[in-house]
C-alpha positions as CSV (number, residue, x, y, z in Angstrom):
1,M,0.1,0.2,0.2
2,A,1.0,3.5,-0.6
3,S,2.5,5.2,2.3
4,N,0.5,8.6,2.4
5,T,-2.9,6.3,2.0
6,A,-4.9,7.3,4.1
7,T,-7.5,5.8,6.7
8,T,-11.0,7.8,7.2
9,Q,-13.5,6.5,9.8
10,T,-16.4,9.7,10.3
11,N,-19.8,9.9,11.5
12,S,-20.5,13.0,10.0
13,L,-21.5,13.0,6.5
14,I,-19.5,16.1,5.1
15,D,-16.2,17.0,6.1
16,D,-16.4,21.4,5.4
17,A,-12.6,21.6,4.9
18,P,-11.8,22.6,1.5
19,P,-10.6,19.8,-0.9
20,K,-7.0,18.7,-1.0
21,N,-6.7,19.1,-4.4
22,P,-9.4,21.9,-6.0
23,S,-8.9,21.2,-9.6
24,K,-10.1,17.8,-8.9
25,V,-14.1,16.7,-9.7
26,P,-15.4,13.6,-9.3
27,V,-18.1,12.1,-9.1
28,S,-20.6,8.8,-7.1
29,A,-23.9,8.4,-5.5
30,L,-25.4,11.5,-3.8
31,H,-26.8,12.0,-0.4
32,H,-29.2,14.2,1.2
33,A,-26.8,15.7,4.5
34,I,-24.0,15.8,1.5
35,L,-26.3,18.2,-0.7
36,H,-27.6,20.5,1.9
37,Q,-24.3,21.8,2.9
38,S,-22.1,21.4,0.0
39,L,-24.6,22.7,-2.8
40,S,-23.2,26.3,-2.6
41,R,-19.9,25.2,-3.4
42,A,-21.2,22.9,-6.0
43,Y,-20.7,24.9,-9.4
44,Q,-17.3,26.8,-8.2
45,A,-14.7,27.0,-11.2
46,R,-12.4,24.5,-11.6
47,T,-9.1,24.3,-13.7
48,A,-9.4,20.6,-14.9
49,L,-12.9,18.3,-16.3
50,D,-13.3,15.6,-13.7
51,L,-15.1,12.4,-13.8
52,L,-16.2,9.5,-11.5
53,L,-16.4,6.5,-12.8
54,T,-19.4,4.5,-10.9
55,F,-17.5,1.1,-10.5
56,R,-18.3,-0.6,-7.7
57,H,-15.9,-3.6,-6.4
58,S,-18.5,-6.6,-7.4
59,C,-19.1,-5.1,-10.5
60,G,-15.8,-3.1,-11.4
61,A,-13.6,-5.8,-10.1
62,S,-14.3,-7.6,-13.1
63,P,-13.1,-7.6,-16.7
64,G,-15.5,-9.1,-18.3
65,T,-15.6,-12.1,-20.9
66,S,-14.9,-10.1,-24.5
67,P,-11.3,-8.4,-24.4
68,A,-13.4,-5.3,-25.7
69,H,-14.1,-4.1,-22.3
70,L,-10.6,-3.9,-20.9
71,E,-9.8,-2.0,-24.4
72,A,-12.4,0.4,-23.2
73,A,-11.1,1.0,-19.7
74,R,-7.7,1.8,-21.6
75,S,-9.8,4.2,-24.2
76,L,-11.5,6.5,-21.6
77,A,-8.2,6.4,-19.7
78,Q,-6.4,7.8,-23.0
79,A,-9.1,9.8,-23.7
80,L,-9.0,11.3,-19.7
81,H,-5.6,12.1,-20.1
82,D,-5.9,14.1,-23.8
83,H,-8.7,16.3,-22.2
84,N,-6.9,17.2,-18.9
85,I,-9.6,14.6,-16.8
86,S,-8.9,13.4,-13.1
87,L,-10.3,10.0,-12.3
88,V,-12.3,9.6,-8.7
89,Y,-13.2,5.5,-8.6
90,G,-13.9,2.7,-5.8
91,G,-10.2,1.7,-5.6
92,G,-9.3,-1.6,-6.2
93,T,-6.5,-2.8,-8.9
94,V,-7.8,-5.7,-10.8
95,G,-10.8,-5.8,-13.7
96,L,-11.5,-2.7,-15.1
97,M,-10.9,-0.7,-12.0
98,G,-7.4,-2.0,-12.0
99,E,-6.8,-1.2,-15.6
100,I,-7.8,2.6,-15.9
101,A,-6.4,3.4,-12.9
102,R,-3.1,1.7,-13.9
103,T,-3.2,3.0,-17.2
104,L,-4.3,6.4,-16.1
105,V,-1.6,6.6,-13.8
106,K,0.8,6.0,-16.6
107,L,-0.7,8.8,-19.0
108,S,-0.6,11.6,-16.4
109,G,1.1,10.0,-13.3
110,P,-0.5,9.4,-9.9
111,A,-1.9,12.4,-9.1
112,A,-4.6,12.6,-11.9
113,V,-6.2,8.8,-10.1
114,H,-8.0,8.6,-6.5
115,G,-9.3,5.3,-5.5
116,I,-11.3,5.4,-2.4
117,I,-11.9,1.9,-0.9
118,P,-13.5,0.3,1.9
119,E,-11.6,-1.1,4.7
120,A,-13.3,-4.9,4.3
121,L,-12.5,-4.7,0.6
122,L,-9.1,-3.7,1.2
123,D,-8.7,-6.8,3.0
124,L,-10.1,-8.6,-0.2
125,E,-7.5,-6.9,-2.6
126,R,-4.7,-8.0,-0.2
127,E,-5.9,-11.7,0.1
128,R,-6.0,-11.4,-3.7
129,G,-2.7,-10.4,-3.5
130,G,-3.6,-6.9,-5.1
131,Q,-1.0,-4.1,-3.9
132,I,-2.2,-0.6,-3.9
133,D,0.8,1.2,-4.8
134,E,0.5,5.2,-5.3
135,E,2.9,4.8,-8.3
136,L,0.8,2.5,-9.8
137,Y,-2.8,3.7,-8.9
138,G,-2.6,7.2,-7.5
139,R,-3.5,8.1,-4.1
140,T,-5.6,5.7,-2.2
141,T,-8.4,6.4,0.7
142,V,-9.2,3.7,2.5
143,V,-12.6,3.9,4.6
144,A,-14.6,2.4,7.0
145,D,-17.6,1.6,5.1
146,M,-19.6,1.7,1.5
147,H,-21.5,4.7,2.7
148,T,-18.2,6.7,3.3
149,R,-17.3,5.7,0.5
150,K,-19.9,6.9,-1.5
151,H,-20.7,10.4,0.2
152,M,-16.8,11.1,0.0
153,M,-17.3,10.9,-3.6
154,A,-19.8,12.6,-3.9
155,K,-18.5,15.7,-1.9
156,E,-15.7,15.4,-4.6
157,V,-18.2,16.2,-7.5
158,L,-20.2,18.8,-6.2
159,E,-17.1,21.3,-5.5
160,G,-16.2,20.6,-8.8
161,G,-16.9,22.7,-11.8
162,P,-18.9,22.4,-14.9
163,G,-18.7,18.8,-17.2
164,S,-17.9,16.7,-14.3
165,G,-20.2,13.8,-14.2
166,F,-21.0,10.1,-13.4
167,V,-19.7,7.2,-16.0
168,A,-20.9,3.4,-15.9
169,M,-18.4,1.6,-17.7
170,S,-19.9,-2.3,-18.5
171,G,-20.6,-4.0,-15.0
172,G,-22.5,-5.7,-12.1
173,F,-25.4,-5.7,-9.8
174,G,-23.1,-2.9,-7.9
175,T,-22.8,0.2,-11.3
176,L,-26.6,-0.5,-12.1
177,E,-27.3,0.0,-8.2
178,E,-25.0,3.1,-8.1
179,L,-26.1,4.6,-11.8
180,M,-29.6,4.3,-11.0
181,E,-29.2,6.3,-7.6
182,V,-27.6,9.4,-9.3
183,I,-30.4,9.3,-12.3
184,T,-33.3,9.1,-9.3
185,W,-30.6,12.5,-7.8
186,N,-30.5,14.3,-11.0
187,Q,-34.4,13.6,-11.6
188,L,-35.1,14.5,-8.3
189,G,-33.1,18.0,-8.6
190,I,-30.2,17.2,-6.2
191,H,-27.7,17.6,-8.7
192,G,-27.3,18.3,-12.4
193,R,-24.6,16.2,-13.2
194,G,-24.3,14.4,-16.5
195,V,-24.8,10.6,-16.1
196,V,-23.3,8.6,-19.1
197,A,-23.5,5.2,-19.4
198,F,-20.7,4.2,-21.9
199,N,-22.3,1.2,-23.8
200,V,-19.4,-1.4,-24.7
201,E,-20.7,-4.3,-27.4
202,G,-24.5,-3.4,-26.3
203,Y,-23.6,-4.0,-22.8
204,Y,-26.5,-1.2,-21.8
205,D,-28.9,-1.9,-24.3
206,G,-31.4,-3.5,-22.2
207,L,-30.9,-0.7,-20.0
208,I,-31.7,1.4,-22.6
209,Q,-35.1,0.2,-24.1
210,W,-36.7,0.0,-20.7
211,V,-35.9,3.8,-19.9
212,R,-37.9,3.9,-23.4
213,T,-40.7,1.7,-22.1
214,A,-40.9,3.5,-19.0
215,V,-41.6,6.7,-21.2
216,S,-44.2,4.8,-23.4
217,A,-45.7,3.2,-20.0
218,G,-45.9,6.6,-18.4
219,F,-43.5,6.3,-15.6
220,I,-40.5,8.5,-17.2
221,T,-41.0,11.6,-19.0
222,P,-39.9,12.1,-22.6
223,G,-37.7,14.8,-20.8
224,N,-36.6,13.0,-18.1
225,A,-35.5,10.1,-20.1
226,G,-32.8,12.2,-21.5
227,I,-30.9,12.2,-17.9
228,L,-29.2,9.4,-19.2
229,V,-27.1,9.6,-22.3
230,E,-25.4,7.2,-24.3
231,A,-21.7,7.2,-25.1
232,L,-20.0,4.3,-27.8
233,D,-16.5,5.1,-27.3
234,A,-14.2,7.5,-25.0
235,E,-14.2,10.4,-26.9
236,E,-18.1,10.2,-27.0
237,V,-18.5,10.3,-22.8
238,V,-16.1,13.5,-22.3
239,L,-17.8,15.0,-25.4
240,Q,-21.4,13.8,-23.9
241,L,-20.3,15.3,-20.2
242,K,-18.8,18.7,-21.7
243,E,-22.5,19.5,-23.3
244,Y,-25.1,17.8,-20.8
245,R,-28.3,19.3,-21.0
246,V,-30.0,19.5,-17.6
247,S,-33.8,18.2,-18.3
248,E,-36.4,20.7,-18.0
249,D,-38.8,17.8,-16.8
250,R,-36.6,17.5,-13.4
251,F,-38.6,18.5,-9.7
252,K,-38.5,21.2,-8.5
253,L,-37.4,20.6,-4.9
254,D,-35.3,22.4,-2.8
255,W,-32.7,20.6,-1.0
256,T,-31.2,23.5,1.0
257,Q,-33.4,23.5,3.8
258,K,-32.6,21.2,6.8
């Protein structure tokens, strides 16, 4: 493990201290307590566009059966490097998570990647022979639980500038859970960040069709169907985040109230 790995155990949902690296603009699941304290800082200008892949260990730790998924992770890392984008992800050294982190560190250096991982999953990494080395995977923060991991990611996103957002690559239950959560928070007006499904080899075709079905069945408005946008390659991921437009059909709710 890298020598500067930090262990964070806190009962507070928000640490009001300024970010250590204000050029970072990451993303992940959002929580009410984060929002009412952080929305006033959410859209401060930042010098670099940042991105968080909504990977969870149960999914991003697998490379998938097709080599296209690992190649997509590498191509996305290249796109992030080309556009001066940094990454916050769920930590880990294997599968798609490890691939994109390693690749981006090679291209942009350790400062471009921040992994946030719960202690229990770090133990699993060790059992599998993984070594979270800062020179290979970037800065790592170890936290007590999954909830803390998610709200730390969310805080970094809210403190970021325009263009930051959520990107889901191919994954399992964890990826889908986080993806649907950030879509829901967008619909509720909690955040206005872009939500992108990186659709490799048609992986998310079924989800995209489900959204269309929900619109025709009257459960999702046509405008809110656009909260989730599709990207077919890494460059399009970046473009979709930069050009993201907030749906006019979102709920007009005030989340700053206590």
